[in-house]
C-alpha positions in Angstrom: 0.0 0.0 0.0 3.0 2.5 0.8 4.4 1.8 -2.6 1.2 2.4 -4.4 0.8 5.6 -2.5 4.3 6.7 -3.3 3.6 6.0 -7.0 0.4 8.0 -6.9 2.1 10.8 -5.2 4.9 10.8 -7.8 2.3 10.6 -10.6 0.3 13.5 -9.1 3.4 15.7 -8.7 4.4 15.0 -12.3 0.9 15.9 -13.6 1.1 19.1 -11.4 4.4 20.0 -12.9 2.8 19.5 -16.4 0.0 21.8 -15.5 2.5 24.4 -14.2 4.4 24.2 -17.5 1.2 24.7 -19.6 0.3 27.7 -17.4 3.6 29.2 -18.0 3.5 28.6 -21.6 0.1 30.3 -21.8 1.5 33.4 -19.8 4.5 33.5 -22.3 2.1 33.3 -25.2 -0.1 36.2 -24.0 2.9 38.2 -23.2 4.6 37.8 -26.6 1.2 38.2 -28.3 0.6 41.5 -26.5 4.1 42.8 -27.1 3.7 41.9 -30.9 0.3 43.8 -31.3 1.7 46.7 -29.4 4.9 46.8 -31.5 2.8 46.7 -34.8 0.4 49.4 -33.6 3.4 51.6 -32.4 4.9 51.4 -35.9 1.7 52.4 -37.5 1.2 55.3 -35.1 4.8 56.4 -35.6 4.5 56.5 -39.3 1.2 58.2 -39.4 2.4 60.9 -36.9 5.4 61.7 -39.0 3.4 62.1 -42.0 0.9 64.4 -40.3 3.9 66.6 -39.4 4.9 66.8 -43.0 1.7 68.9 -43.7 1.7 67.7 -47.3 1.8 64.1 -48.3 3.9 63.3 -51.1 3.0 60.4 -53.6 6.0 58.4 -52.2 5.1 59.2 -48.5 1.5 58.1 -49.3 2.6 54.7 -50.9 5.0 54.1 -48.0 2.2 54.7 -45.4 -0.1 52.5 -47.2 2.5 49.7 -47.4 3.2 50.0 -43.7 -0.5 49.9 -42.8 -1.2 46.9 -45.0 1.8 45.0 -43.6 1.1 45.7 -40.0 -2.6 45.2 -40.3 -2.0 41.7 -41.9 0.5 41.0 -39.0 -2.2 42.0 -36.3 -4.8 40.0 -38.0 -2.7 36.9 -38.0 -1.9 37.4 -34.3 -5.6 38.0 -33.5 -6.5 34.8 -35.5 -4.0 32.9 -33.3 -5.6 34.3 -30.0 -9.1 33.2 -31.3 -7.7 29.9 -32.0 -6.3 29.7 -28.3 -9.4 30.9 -26.8 -11.5 28.5 -28.9 -9.4 25.6 -27.5 -10.3 26.9 -24.0 -13.9 27.0 -24.7 -14.4 23.5 -26.0 -12.6 20.3 -25.8 -10.4 19.3 -28.8 -11.7 16.5 -30.8 -9.3 14.8 -33.0 -10.1 12.3 -35.8 -6.9 10.4 -35.8 -6.4 8.2 -38.9 -3.7 7.2 -41.3 -2.8 10.1 -43.6 -0.6 10.5 -46.7 1.5 13.5 -46.3 1.9 14.4 -50.1 -1.8 15.0 -50.7 -2.2 17.0 -47.5 0.7 19.3 -48.4 -0.6 19.7 -52.0 -4.1 20.7 -50.7 -2.8 23.3 -48.3 -0.2 24.7 -50.7 -3.0 25.1 -53.3 -5.0 27.3 -50.7 -2.1 29.8 -50.7 -1.6 30.1 -54.6 -4.3 32.8 -55.1 -2.7 34.9 -52.4 0.9 34.6 -53.5 2.3 37.2 -55.8 6.0 36.8 -54.9 6.1 33.4 -53.3 6.1 29.8 -54.7 5.7 26.5 -52.8 7.9 23.5 -53.8 7.0 20.2 -52.3 9.7 17.3 -52.2 8.3 14.1 -50.7 10.0 10.9 -51.6 7.9 8.2 -53.0 7.0 5.6 -50.4 6.9 7.9 -47.5 5.1 6.2 -44.8 1.6 7.5 -43.8 1.3 9.1 -40.4 -1.4 8.8 -37.7 -3.0 12.1 -37.3 -6.0 14.5 -37.6 -6.3 15.9 -41.1 -7.7 19.4 -40.0 -5.1 19.9 -37.2 -2.1 18.9 -39.4 -3.4 21.1 -42.3 -3.6 24.0 -39.9 -0.1 23.4 -38.6 1.2 23.5 -42.2 -0.9 26.6 -42.9 0.8 28.3 -39.8 4.2 27.2 -40.9 3.8 28.5 -44.5 2.3 31.8 -43.1 5.4 32.2 -40.9 7.8 31.7 -43.8 6.0 34.3 -45.8 6.3 36.8 -43.1 10.0 36.1 -42.8 10.4 36.3 -46.7 8.5 39.5 -47.5 10.6 40.0 -50.7 9.4 36.6 -51.9 11.0 33.4 -52.9 10.6 29.6 -53.1 9.1 27.9 -50.0 10.6 24.4 -50.0 8.8 21.8 -48.0 10.6 18.3 -47.6 9.8 15.0 -46.2 12.0 12.4 -44.8 11.5 9.2 -42.9 13.3 8.0 -39.7 12.6 4.9 -37.7 9.1 5.5 -36.5 8.8 9.1 -37.6 8.1 11.2 -40.7 9.8 14.6 -40.6 8.4 17.6 -42.5 10.6 20.7 -42.9 
């Protein structure tokens, strides 16, 4: 009985540590998100304030302002979408439909979603023939790929090719 109680105590302490870790991750996420939104809004405010002081808005200054507003508003919208996703997870339990999935078709479907939005980017998918299927939830994995592609686009505003590669290891499929 004493051994069982000790095991239960250890298990409970381990679970409490996991909860603490998740709570800290949530606080870190909120802090980072708040800082990012604030930073974007400060850039917009600074740009608009400097243009107001110019008294006359030149064509070049107007275009620069519009570009800043467009870039920062897209960034804030993405951040807010992430916040909504997190709050939705809190509001309802996550229900996954785990089943075997082929990675190639999943990547192709998600990359097709981006094509109409891309003017300076291209997606190249390199998945070897015979790559093992993975167990996962189609919607969740597709969302992860969407987020990763969106992050790369933000890091490469000048455009370029986004390479998605798949490799297989013992018991794992790696997508990078």
